[in-house]
Every structure is written in structure tokens, then in C-alpha cells.
GUVOTOR-533347 format. One record per residue (C-alpha): residue number from 1; residue in one letter; x, y, z. Coordinates in nm, 4 decimals, always signed. Last residue first. Layout:
% residues N
(nufi NUM,'A',(X,Y,Z))
...
***
This chain:
% residues 364
(nufi 364,'L',(+1.8594,-9.1503,+4.9188))
(nufi 363,'V',(+1.7468,-8.9390,+5.2134))
(nufi 362,'S',(+1.3744,-8.9247,+5.2935))
(nufi 361,'K',(+1.3393,-9.2955,+5.2131))
(nufi 360,'I',(+1.1283,-9.4420,+4.9319))
(nufi 359,'F',(+0.9070,-9.7475,+4.9901))
(nufi 358,'G',(+0.8038,-9.6057,+5.3276))
(nufi 357,'G',(+0.4321,-9.6138,+5.2501))
(nufi 356,'Q',(+0.3890,-9.2363,+5.2502))
(nufi 355,'L',(+0.6969,-9.1976,+5.0286))
(nufi 354,'A',(+0.5600,-9.4520,+4.7814))
(nufi 353,'L',(+0.2229,-9.2739,+4.7880))
(nufi 352,'D',(+0.3862,-8.9415,+4.6985))
(nufi 351,'A',(+0.5996,-9.1061,+4.4295))
(nufi 350,'L',(+0.2874,-9.2692,+4.2851))
(nufi 349,'T',(+0.0939,-8.9428,+4.2666))
(nufi 348,'L',(+0.3813,-8.7344,+4.1289))
(nufi 347,'S',(+0.4652,-9.0002,+3.8693))
(nufi 346,'V',(+0.1045,-9.0288,+3.7482))
(nufi 345,'L',(+0.0859,-8.6495,+3.7363))
(nufi 344,'S',(+0.4014,-8.6268,+3.5264))
(nufi 343,'D',(+0.3181,-8.9074,+3.2853))
(nufi 342,'V',(-0.0232,-8.7468,+3.2247))
(nufi 341,'V',(+0.1467,-8.4168,+3.1413))
(nufi 340,'P',(+0.4089,-8.5907,+2.9258))
(nufi 339,'P',(+0.1270,-8.7634,+2.7288))
(nufi 338,'A',(-0.0886,-8.4472,+2.6870))
(nufi 337,'R',(+0.0654,-8.2627,+2.3920))
(nufi 336,'P',(-0.0877,-8.4928,+2.1285))
(nufi 335,'V',(-0.4243,-8.4819,+2.3146))
(nufi 334,'V',(-0.4723,-8.1054,+2.3010))
(nufi 333,'C',(-0.6603,-8.1051,+1.9684))
(nufi 332,'P',(-0.7164,-7.8070,+1.7360))
(nufi 331,'D',(-0.4675,-7.6314,+1.9663))
(nufi 330,'H',(-0.5270,-7.2575,+1.9858))
(nufi 329,'R',(-0.3686,-6.9418,+1.8549))
(nufi 328,'G',(-0.6509,-6.6855,+1.8708))
(nufi 327,'K',(-0.9389,-6.6394,+1.6247))
(nufi 326,'I',(-1.2397,-6.7410,+1.8334))
(nufi 325,'S',(-1.5669,-6.6960,+1.6451))
(nufi 324,'L',(-1.8557,-6.5716,+1.8593))
(nufi 323,'I',(-2.2001,-6.4504,+1.7550))
(nufi 322,'T',(-2.4078,-6.2455,+1.9965))
(nufi 321,'P',(-2.7149,-6.2733,+2.2159))
(nufi 320,'K',(-2.7927,-5.9677,+2.4291))
(nufi 319,'K',(-2.7059,-5.8578,+2.7805))
(nufi 318,'T',(-2.5208,-5.5578,+2.6327))
(nufi 317,'K',(-2.2299,-5.5951,+2.8759))
(nufi 316,'I',(-2.2689,-5.9675,+2.9465))
(nufi 315,'D',(-2.2562,-6.0449,+2.5747))
(nufi 314,'I',(-2.4238,-6.3805,+2.5164))
(nufi 313,'T',(-2.3301,-6.6852,+2.3105))
(nufi 312,'T',(-2.3918,-6.8256,+1.9635))
(nufi 311,'Q',(-2.1195,-7.0143,+1.7822))
(nufi 310,'K',(-1.9192,-6.9493,+1.4670))
(nufi 309,'K',(-1.6474,-7.2032,+1.3881))
(nufi 308,'A',(-1.3045,-7.0704,+1.4837))
(nufi 307,'I',(-1.2810,-7.2959,+1.7888))
(nufi 306,'S',(-1.1726,-7.2511,+2.1493))
(nufi 305,'S',(-1.3458,-7.5358,+2.3377))
(nufi 304,'V',(-1.0876,-7.8049,+2.2568))
(nufi 303,'P',(-1.2603,-8.1432,+2.2211))
(nufi 302,'K',(-1.2955,-8.3322,+2.5522))
(nufi 301,'F',(-1.0077,-8.5403,+2.6862))
(nufi 300,'A',(-1.0590,-8.8953,+2.8146))
(nufi 299,'V',(-0.7911,-9.0592,+3.0311))
(nufi 298,'R',(-0.7088,-9.4297,+3.0311))
(nufi 297,'M',(-0.5246,-9.6089,+3.3104))
(nufi 296,'V',(-0.3207,-9.9275,+3.3389))
(nufi 295,'I',(-0.0949,-9.9853,+3.6410))
(nufi 294,'P',(+0.1182,-10.2844,+3.5422))
(nufi 293,'M',(+0.0997,-10.5852,+3.7784))
(nufi 292,'G',(+0.2672,-10.5600,+4.1188))
(nufi 291,'T',(-0.0676,-10.5594,+4.2963))
(nufi 290,'S',(-0.0754,-10.1886,+4.3796))
(nufi 289,'I',(-0.3220,-10.0844,+4.6500))
(nufi 288,'G',(-0.6620,-9.9142,+4.6109))
(nufi 287,'G',(-0.8314,-10.2326,+4.7272))
(nufi 286,'L',(-0.6939,-10.3973,+4.4150))
(nufi 285,'I',(-0.4818,-10.2098,+4.1582))
(nufi 284,'G',(-0.2725,-10.3346,+3.8645))
(nufi 283,'G',(-0.5332,-10.2447,+3.6032))
(nufi 282,'A',(-0.7907,-10.4700,+3.7666))
(nufi 281,'N',(-0.8539,-10.6349,+3.4289))
(nufi 280,'N',(-0.4940,-10.7532,+3.4299))
(nufi 279,'T',(-0.4968,-11.1109,+3.3047))
(nufi 278,'K',(-0.3074,-11.4238,+3.4106))
(nufi 277,'T',(-0.2209,-11.2666,+3.7458))
(nufi 276,'V',(+0.1223,-11.2592,+3.9096))
(nufi 275,'I',(+0.2904,-11.4172,+4.2130))
(nufi 274,'K',(+0.6642,-11.4559,+4.1504))
(nufi 273,'G',(+0.8664,-11.7777,+4.1416))
(nufi 272,'K',(+0.9349,-11.7517,+3.7698))
(nufi 271,'K',(+0.5611,-11.7124,+3.7140))
(nufi 270,'Y',(+0.3257,-11.8299,+3.9856))
(nufi 269,'Q',(-0.0455,-11.7898,+3.9181))
(nufi 268,'Y',(-0.3410,-11.5790,+4.0238))
(nufi 267,'L',(-0.6626,-11.5383,+3.8262))
(nufi 266,'D',(-0.7761,-11.1866,+3.7340))
(nufi 265,'N',(-1.1537,-11.1676,+3.7733))
(nufi 264,'N',(-1.3382,-10.9978,+3.4859))
(nufi 263,'E',(-1.4636,-11.2994,+3.2961))
(nufi 262,'S',(-1.5802,-11.5003,+3.5980))
(nufi 261,'G',(-1.7326,-11.1826,+3.7372))
(nufi 260,'F',(-1.9422,-11.1555,+3.4225))
(nufi 259,'N',(-1.8562,-10.8631,+3.1978))
(nufi 258,'S',(-2.0662,-10.5537,+3.1212))
(nufi 257,'S',(-1.9009,-10.3429,+3.3933))
(nufi 256,'G',(-1.5616,-10.4385,+3.2522))
(nufi 255,'Q',(-1.6175,-10.2104,+2.9552))
(nufi 254,'F',(-1.6385,-9.9166,+3.1927))
(nufi 253,'G',(-1.2891,-9.9778,+3.3256))
(nufi 252,'S',(-1.1096,-10.2959,+3.2145))
(nufi 251,'G',(-0.7998,-10.1636,+3.3900))
(nufi 250,'F',(-0.8522,-9.8143,+3.5281))
(nufi 249,'E',(-1.0848,-9.5466,+3.3942))
(nufi 248,'I',(-1.0826,-9.1681,+3.3675))
(nufi 247,'G',(-1.3167,-8.9055,+3.2243))
(nufi 246,'K',(-1.3622,-8.5380,+3.1427))
(nufi 245,'V',(-1.0078,-8.4043,+3.1101))
(nufi 244,'S',(-1.0122,-8.0719,+2.9215))
(nufi 243,'P',(-0.7918,-7.8877,+3.1760))
(nufi 242,'I',(-0.5631,-8.1248,+3.3691))
(nufi 241,'S',(-0.6489,-8.1194,+3.7401))
(nufi 240,'F',(-0.8724,-8.4206,+3.6724))
(nufi 239,'I',(-0.5528,-8.6258,+3.6507))
(nufi 238,'A',(-0.4430,-8.5370,+4.0036))
(nufi 237,'K',(-0.7761,-8.6093,+4.1695))
(nufi 236,'S',(-0.8086,-8.9310,+3.9722))
(nufi 235,'M',(-0.4621,-9.0468,+4.0740))
(nufi 234,'D',(-0.5306,-8.9852,+4.4425))
(nufi 233,'S',(-0.8548,-9.1819,+4.4433))
(nufi 232,'E',(-0.7361,-9.4569,+4.2058))
(nufi 231,'I',(-0.4149,-9.5152,+4.4027))
(nufi 230,'S',(-0.6161,-9.5282,+4.7233))
(nufi 229,'S',(-0.5879,-9.2322,+4.9555))
(nufi 228,'F',(-0.9554,-9.2028,+5.0506))
(nufi 227,'I',(-1.0197,-9.5732,+5.1110))
(nufi 226,'P',(-0.6976,-9.7626,+5.1874))
(nufi 225,'E',(-0.3440,-9.6381,+5.1144))
(nufi 224,'G',(-0.1345,-9.7075,+4.8058))
(nufi 223,'I',(+0.1836,-9.9039,+4.7343))
(nufi 222,'G',(+0.1680,-10.2701,+4.8391))
(nufi 221,'T',(+0.3189,-10.4567,+4.5433))
(nufi 220,'P',(+0.6161,-10.2800,+4.3891))
(nufi 219,'L',(+0.5711,-10.0674,+4.0730))
(nufi 218,'N',(+0.7748,-10.2274,+3.7937))
(nufi 217,'T',(+0.5503,-10.0935,+3.5139))
(nufi 216,'T',(+0.3219,-9.7944,+3.4665))
(nufi 215,'I',(+0.0917,-9.7796,+3.1628))
(nufi 214,'S',(-0.0942,-9.4657,+3.0566))
(nufi 213,'E',(-0.3567,-9.4518,+2.7815))
(nufi 212,'I',(-0.4532,-9.1115,+2.6447))
(nufi 211,'I',(-0.7970,-9.0684,+2.4876))
(nufi 210,'G',(-0.9344,-8.8175,+2.2395))
(nufi 209,'G',(-1.0842,-8.4783,+2.1688))
(nufi 208,'L',(-1.1288,-8.2948,+1.8405))
(nufi 207,'S',(-1.1593,-7.9366,+1.7167))
(nufi 206,'D',(-1.3499,-7.7176,+1.4697))
(nufi 205,'G',(-1.2835,-7.4402,+1.2209))
(nufi 204,'K',(-1.3458,-7.6808,+0.9333))
(nufi 203,'N',(-0.9767,-7.6800,+0.8459))
(nufi 202,'R',(-0.9032,-7.7600,+1.2107))
(nufi 201,'A',(-1.1270,-8.0674,+1.2021))
(nufi 200,'N',(-0.9592,-8.1954,+0.8847))
(nufi 199,'I',(-0.6136,-8.1330,+1.0299))
(nufi 198,'I',(-0.7046,-8.3301,+1.3426))
(nufi 197,'A',(-0.8480,-8.6188,+1.1390))
(nufi 196,'D',(-0.5393,-8.6287,+0.9157))
(nufi 195,'K',(-0.3176,-8.6474,+1.2237))
(nufi 194,'M',(-0.5205,-8.9365,+1.3638))
(nufi 193,'K',(-0.5034,-9.1314,+1.0378))
(nufi 192,'K',(-0.1279,-9.0735,+1.0209))
(nufi 191,'A',(-0.0790,-9.1884,+1.3802))
(nufi 190,'Y',(-0.2874,-9.4991,+1.3142))
(nufi 189,'T',(-0.0426,-9.6116,+1.0478))
(nufi 188,'K',(+0.2603,-9.4964,+1.2478))
(nufi 187,'D',(+0.1734,-9.7023,+1.5571))
(nufi 186,'P',(+0.3277,-9.5540,+1.8726))
(nufi 185,'C',(+0.0782,-9.2631,+1.8844))
(nufi 184,'R',(+0.2315,-8.9371,+2.0034))
(nufi 183,'V',(+0.0375,-8.7339,+1.7409))
(nufi 182,'E',(+0.3396,-8.5453,+1.6090))
(nufi 181,'N',(+0.5424,-8.8584,+1.5345))
(nufi 180,'S',(+0.8374,-9.0549,+1.6746))
(nufi 179,'Y',(+0.7426,-8.9619,+2.0310))
(nufi 178,'I',(+0.5617,-9.2869,+2.1087))
(nufi 177,'S',(+0.8017,-9.4999,+1.9023))
(nufi 176,'K',(+1.0294,-9.6188,+2.1844))
(nufi 175,'T',(+0.7223,-9.7344,+2.3770))
(nufi 174,'M',(+0.6470,-9.9732,+2.0886))
(nufi 173,'K',(+0.9294,-10.2087,+2.1880))
(nufi 172,'S',(+0.7894,-10.2433,+2.5401))
(nufi 171,'T',(+0.4562,-10.3405,+2.3860))
(nufi 170,'L',(+0.1353,-10.1354,+2.3754))
(nufi 169,'S',(-0.1724,-10.3348,+2.2802))
(nufi 168,'K',(-0.3112,-10.2765,+1.9314))
(nufi 167,'N',(-0.6512,-10.1470,+1.8225))
(nufi 166,'M',(-0.5504,-9.7812,+1.7850))
(nufi 165,'R',(-0.8661,-9.5721,+1.7961))
(nufi 164,'I',(-0.9972,-9.3247,+1.5383))
(nufi 163,'K',(-1.3335,-9.1830,+1.6464))
(nufi 162,'G',(-1.1957,-8.8486,+1.7667))
(nufi 161,'I',(-0.8313,-8.9167,+1.8454))
(nufi 160,'Q',(-0.7607,-9.2421,+2.0325))
(nufi 159,'L',(-0.4781,-9.4234,+2.2082))
(nufi 158,'T',(-0.2335,-9.1345,+2.2307))
(nufi 157,'Y',(+0.0526,-9.2331,+2.4605))
(nufi 156,'S',(+0.1575,-9.2508,+2.8233))
(nufi 155,'H',(+0.4600,-9.4491,+2.9406))
(nufi 154,'T',(+0.5498,-9.4778,+3.3080))
(nufi 153,'E',(+0.8609,-9.6500,+3.4425))
(nufi 152,'V',(+0.9391,-9.7657,+3.7969))
(nufi 151,'G',(+1.2906,-9.8901,+3.8758))
(nufi 150,'L',(+1.2318,-9.8371,+4.2476))
(nufi 149,'S',(+1.4637,-9.5600,+4.3659))
(nufi 148,'E',(+1.6184,-9.4265,+4.0433))
(nufi 147,'K',(+1.3046,-9.4666,+3.8306))
(nufi 146,'L',(+1.0663,-9.3408,+4.0964))
(nufi 145,'L',(+1.2831,-9.0361,+4.1734))
(nufi 144,'K',(+1.3308,-8.9687,+3.8013))
(nufi 143,'R',(+0.9548,-8.9547,+3.7471))
(nufi 142,'A',(+0.9060,-8.7412,+4.0571))
(nufi 141,'I',(+1.1589,-8.4892,+3.9216))
(nufi 140,'A',(+0.9950,-8.4756,+3.5784))
(nufi 139,'G',(+0.6560,-8.4528,+3.7473))
(nufi 138,'G',(+0.7431,-8.1336,+3.9310))
(nufi 137,'M',(+0.8280,-7.9425,+3.6155))
(nufi 136,'V',(+0.5632,-8.1331,+3.4168))
(nufi 135,'F',(+0.2845,-8.0171,+3.6470))
(nufi 134,'T',(+0.4062,-7.6577,+3.6050))
(nufi 133,'A',(+0.3856,-7.6943,+3.2265))
(nufi 132,'T',(+0.0238,-7.8013,+3.2791))
(nufi 131,'L',(-0.0396,-7.4380,+3.3692))
(nufi 130,'R',(-0.0544,-7.3427,+3.0013))
(nufi 129,'G',(-0.3699,-7.5537,+2.9818))
(nufi 128,'S',(-0.5395,-7.2428,+3.1150))
(nufi 127,'F',(-0.7547,-7.2182,+3.4286))
(nufi 126,'R',(-0.5292,-6.9645,+3.6020))
(nufi 125,'G',(-0.5729,-6.7199,+3.3157))
(nufi 124,'G',(-0.8149,-6.8641,+3.0605))
(nufi 123,'G',(-0.6226,-6.7121,+2.7732))
(nufi 122,'R',(-0.6696,-6.3706,+2.9276))
(nufi 121,'Y',(-0.9543,-6.3889,+3.1835))
(nufi 120,'D',(-0.7480,-6.2900,+3.4875))
(nufi 119,'N',(-1.0017,-6.3108,+3.7700))
(nufi 118,'F',(-1.1216,-5.9932,+3.9439))
(nufi 117,'K',(-1.4665,-6.0228,+3.7811))
(nufi 116,'K',(-1.6431,-6.1167,+4.1082))
(nufi 115,'Y',(-1.4061,-6.4074,+4.1771))
(nufi 114,'K',(-1.6717,-6.6818,+4.1859))
(nufi 113,'I',(-1.9027,-6.5170,+3.9316))
(nufi 112,'M',(-1.6303,-6.4455,+3.6759))
(nufi 111,'A',(-1.4797,-6.7907,+3.7305))
(nufi 110,'P',(-1.8190,-6.9582,+3.6715))
(nufi 109,'Y',(-1.8697,-6.7609,+3.3474))
(nufi 108,'D',(-1.5229,-6.7705,+3.1919))
(nufi 107,'S',(-1.4433,-7.1373,+3.2689))
(nufi 106,'H',(-1.4622,-7.2347,+2.9020))
(nufi 105,'G',(-1.6962,-7.4635,+2.7060))
(nufi 104,'P',(-1.8789,-7.1778,+2.5364))
(nufi 103,'R',(-1.6856,-6.8482,+2.5567))
(nufi 102,'L',(-1.8795,-6.5785,+2.7431))
(nufi 101,'K',(-1.8469,-6.2480,+2.5623))
(nufi 100,'T',(-1.7603,-5.9439,+2.7744))
(nufi 99,'K',(-1.3809,-5.9656,+2.7576))
(nufi 98,'L',(-1.3783,-6.1536,+2.4290))
(nufi 97,'S',(-1.2798,-5.8578,+2.2104))
(nufi 96,'D',(-0.9826,-5.7852,+2.4354))
(nufi 95,'Y',(-0.8738,-6.1507,+2.4271))
(nufi 94,'A',(-0.6464,-6.1357,+2.1229))
(nufi 93,'R',(-0.4760,-5.8365,+2.2823))
(nufi 92,'P',(-0.3371,-6.0696,+2.5518))
(nufi 91,'D',(-0.0667,-6.2000,+2.3163))
(nufi 90,'Q',(+0.1739,-6.4220,+2.5146))
(nufi 89,'D',(+0.4978,-6.5215,+2.3472))
(nufi 88,'K',(+0.7546,-6.4869,+2.6252))
(nufi 87,'N',(+0.6064,-6.6509,+2.9342))
(nufi 86,'W',(+0.9000,-6.7189,+3.1658))
(nufi 85,'I',(+0.9600,-7.0637,+3.3136))
(nufi 84,'I',(+0.9951,-7.1105,+3.6867))
(nufi 83,'M',(+1.1222,-7.3638,+3.9400))
(nufi 82,'S',(+1.1277,-7.3979,+4.3188))
(nufi 81,'I',(+1.2578,-7.7135,+4.4856))
(nufi 80,'P',(+1.1620,-7.7158,+4.8540))
(nufi 79,'A',(+1.4524,-7.8334,+5.0734))
(nufi 78,'G',(+1.5663,-8.1961,+5.0788))
(nufi 77,'T',(+1.8995,-8.0969,+4.9261))
(nufi 76,'T',(+1.8453,-8.2333,+4.5760))
(nufi 75,'F',(+2.1704,-8.3064,+4.3962))
(nufi 74,'G',(+2.3617,-8.1398,+4.1122))
(nufi 73,'R',(+2.5930,-7.9269,+4.3227))
(nufi 72,'F',(+2.2977,-7.7902,+4.5194))
(nufi 71,'V',(+1.9292,-7.8272,+4.4282))
(nufi 70,'G',(+1.6435,-7.7008,+4.6471))
(nufi 69,'S',(+1.6231,-7.3506,+4.5036))
(nufi 68,'L',(+1.5789,-7.1401,+4.1898))
(nufi 67,'I',(+1.5723,-7.4026,+3.9156))
(nufi 66,'E',(+1.5150,-7.2247,+3.5837))
(nufi 65,'V',(+1.3156,-7.3954,+3.3091))
(nufi 64,'K',(+1.3214,-7.2921,+2.9452))
(nufi 63,'D',(+0.9668,-7.2998,+2.8126))
(nufi 62,'E',(+1.0744,-7.1542,+2.4786))
(nufi 61,'E',(+0.7144,-7.0577,+2.4063))
(nufi 60,'K',(+0.5880,-7.0391,+2.0514))
(nufi 59,'R',(+0.2105,-6.9939,+2.0343))
(nufi 58,'Q',(+0.1404,-7.1780,+1.7104))
(nufi 57,'T',(-0.1046,-7.4114,+1.8825))
(nufi 56,'T',(-0.0676,-7.7752,+1.7812))
(nufi 55,'I',(-0.1337,-7.9730,+1.4631))
(nufi 54,'S',(+0.1344,-7.8153,+1.2431))
(nufi 53,'S',(+0.4093,-7.8998,+1.4889))
(nufi 52,'Q',(+0.6303,-7.7699,+1.7690))
(nufi 51,'G',(+0.4469,-7.4492,+1.8630))
(nufi 50,'P',(+0.3605,-7.5469,+2.2188))
(nufi 49,'K',(+0.5723,-7.7206,+2.4839))
(nufi 48,'R',(+0.4876,-8.0718,+2.6031))
(nufi 47,'L',(+0.7815,-8.2846,+2.4837))
(nufi 46,'D',(+1.0192,-7.9951,+2.5479))
(nufi 45,'L',(+0.9013,-7.9794,+2.9088))
(nufi 44,'M',(+1.0018,-8.3429,+2.9535))
(nufi 43,'K',(+1.3601,-8.2862,+2.8392))
(nufi 42,'Q',(+1.3777,-7.9553,+3.0232))
(nufi 41,'I',(+1.3246,-8.1253,+3.3584))
(nufi 40,'D',(+1.6218,-8.3587,+3.3274))
(nufi 39,'K',(+1.8261,-8.0829,+3.1611))
(nufi 38,'E',(+1.7632,-7.8495,+3.4570))
(nufi 37,'D',(+1.9558,-8.0755,+3.6910))
(nufi 36,'I',(+1.8879,-8.3715,+3.9150))
(nufi 35,'A',(+2.0811,-8.6335,+4.1119))
(nufi 34,'L',(+1.8569,-8.7292,+4.4031))
(nufi 33,'G',(+2.0395,-8.6964,+4.7355))
(nufi 32,'A',(+1.7760,-8.5379,+4.9551))
(nufi 31,'P',(+1.4232,-8.6712,+4.9294))
(nufi 30,'C',(+1.1579,-8.4582,+4.7574))
(nufi 29,'G',(+0.9189,-8.3237,+5.0182))
(nufi 28,'D',(+0.8314,-7.9894,+4.8604))
(nufi 27,'L',(+0.8038,-7.9281,+4.4867))
(nufi 26,'V',(+0.7424,-7.5619,+4.4038))
(nufi 25,'A',(+0.6140,-7.4819,+4.0574))
(nufi 24,'G',(+0.6177,-7.1998,+3.8067))
(nufi 23,'V',(+0.4440,-6.9930,+3.5446))
(nufi 22,'C',(+0.5749,-6.6582,+3.4259))
(nufi 21,'R',(+0.4982,-6.2967,+3.3438))
(nufi 20,'G',(+0.1199,-6.3432,+3.3195))
(nufi 19,'H',(-0.0605,-6.4493,+3.0018))
(nufi 18,'S',(-0.1469,-6.8088,+3.0916))
(nufi 17,'E',(-0.1359,-6.7535,+3.4662))
(nufi 16,'G',(+0.1125,-6.8371,+3.7427))
(nufi 15,'F',(+0.1518,-7.0817,+4.0298))
(nufi 14,'S',(+0.1600,-7.4565,+4.0973))
(nufi 13,'T',(+0.2358,-7.6191,+4.4323))
(nufi 12,'L',(+0.3477,-7.9820,+4.4293))
(nufi 11,'V',(+0.3654,-8.1688,+4.7592))
(nufi 10,'L',(+0.5500,-8.4970,+4.8085))
(nufi 9,'R',(+0.4497,-8.6237,+5.1532))
(nufi 8,'K',(+0.0834,-8.5239,+5.1215))
(nufi 7,'G',(+0.0164,-8.4314,+4.7579))
(nufi 6,'I',(-0.1493,-8.1489,+4.5647))
(nufi 5,'S',(-0.1250,-7.7708,+4.5825))
(nufi 4,'S',(-0.3042,-7.4869,+4.3980))
(nufi 3,'G',(-0.6506,-7.5518,+4.5411))
(nufi 2,'S',(-0.6981,-7.2161,+4.7100))
(nufi 1,'M',(-0.7445,-6.8803,+4.5406))
***
């Protein structure tokens, strides 16, 4: 099974399955001399892990990370950093009844055909959202590398759940409130409305999707490579690795397509001796290269496919229609757990491009 690695200079390899013994990551290409320990990684994993609130899956995983290599006396050595977390609360029995029933919205059918039924179907196996924990392992290190080397910060938060959308712009003060509630929305009024919507959907045996907005600040001008390694190209590839992601936009995005050029262009000006733009419809990227303005990106997540509401499907054993109601422990909405995952993949992508462009040295 190929496709388990991403990056050129900073390469993340992910391994494991939802109901296997463990999931893990290997991060190769991290510069030597970065102060790192398991607490740095654990902090981000704890923001993502399941079973923390009433609106997420009740699968309770400790998600305690173990660093196996690449760190010595509290600093990276330049060697590959390998990390694992053990799966301790998996319940594969819940999937016995689903073995021959194709779950709508899941990878069951194409994976079964591609791997000729040798794929691990339990909880989605390799295609599970459980694997986003491996993104966070590597992303936590990349995030610290960017912060320590360049002062870069990334903040991702819940912008929209279902049809409820926060109509405020994120401020630096608001970033401190992102994790003050279960929904990960920095505005408490909208957070309550979003939570109520998720609970309402769950009570109906249904699910909801939503949108995460990510804003990266202090990124130097000039990061990114032309054409196929532009920031948008590499970022999109990384973000679409997250299960349930169905769309991405930068800056004014799709809304900008209805503007006149005179409305959408960002006009240059000097501010405190620095070249900036009056607006940021480009989302901090022109020609695939950072402009020095904040990188602004929005990511759309589809509603969770595993729902209790009855749906029709087919049984590949009997080759007849059947009724399916999924009873396992599933998130009614994955969006509240997604901000640290988006943060991680943004950090991995930008750190990789910064290394390619010589903005970060191989030894700190």
C-alpha cells in the first residue's frame, strides 16, 4: 500500500490501522538541535484525542505518545524521529455484522475491490480518522520547528457547523479562546449554537459537517516553490489526506470568483517601513509563494458517514438489498476534533517548504 508518506525535505510517514495494535509516525528530515520531548507532542494529541466530550466519539484512547528514536537528551539528532501510540480501546466486534454490508459514504467498496478483500475493514482500517493522530505526532514537531526558527504561528478553529457560521473575523485575542469549549469555536455564543446543532443531529441518529478556518502568521515572504510545489498545491495534497475533507479554499476563495478584479486585487502599501497589502484576498499567497501576509485557508468537512439512522445498502454475500443502522462509537461531527489536525498538516507543509527554500537550516 503506497501513499503513506508526504513531504520532500521534511517527510512524514504514517502507519497503523484503526483497530490494529498501534498507530505511529516517522518524521525524517527534521533539523538537529530542536528542543523536543514527548510533552510537546502530547499537548497537541490531547487536543485531538477521542472521548473528551459529549459531542465526540466515546471511544476512549489515552493516545500517550512514545518517542522511539531521533531524540537524544531532549534535542533532535537529525535522524528519523519514530513515534507510536498504542490502541487500547478498540472494539472490532462492532464491525462483525458490517463485514458484508457496504457502508454508504465509506471506503469499504473501493478498498475491497482494490485490495481484493485483504484490507482491514474494522473501523475503516487504514482509511480511518484514527490515523490523523499520526499527522499530529509529526505536526507537533513541525509546529515547534516553525515557531522556534521563524516565529510562525498557526491557529485553526471551527468556523461553521452545519448551517451555523460565525460571522466574526478571528483576532489575536480570540485565538486564546479556541479551546475554551468543546466545539473549538472562539466565540462562545456561536459555540453554543453549534453544540446544540450537533446534539440535535445526534439525537436524530444523524451527523453534521462543517468548516475549519486556518490562519498562519509571521511566515516570511518567499516561501513556496513555483507550479507543482506551490503552497496551495502542497497544502491541498496534505489537507485532503484528512478523512472527510471535501473542499479547500484560500483567501477570498470561491466567493472571490464573483468579484471584479478591482475588488479582489490586494493593493500594496508601506506600513512601518514594511511592504504589506491593504486587504488579503490572496490569502497570503501569490504565484504559490508567501507574500508575508497571513496565510488564510478554509477546509470543508462532509457530515460523518457512520450514522444510526437507517439507510439502504447491499449485502455482498447475499447480493440483495438490506437495511443498515450503524451502532458503533462514532463522532456525530468530526469538525471539533479537526483543528489540531489541520494545524499539524499546515505546519508540516510550511516547514517542508521552508527547508526547501533554505529558510531553516539542517542544524539549528
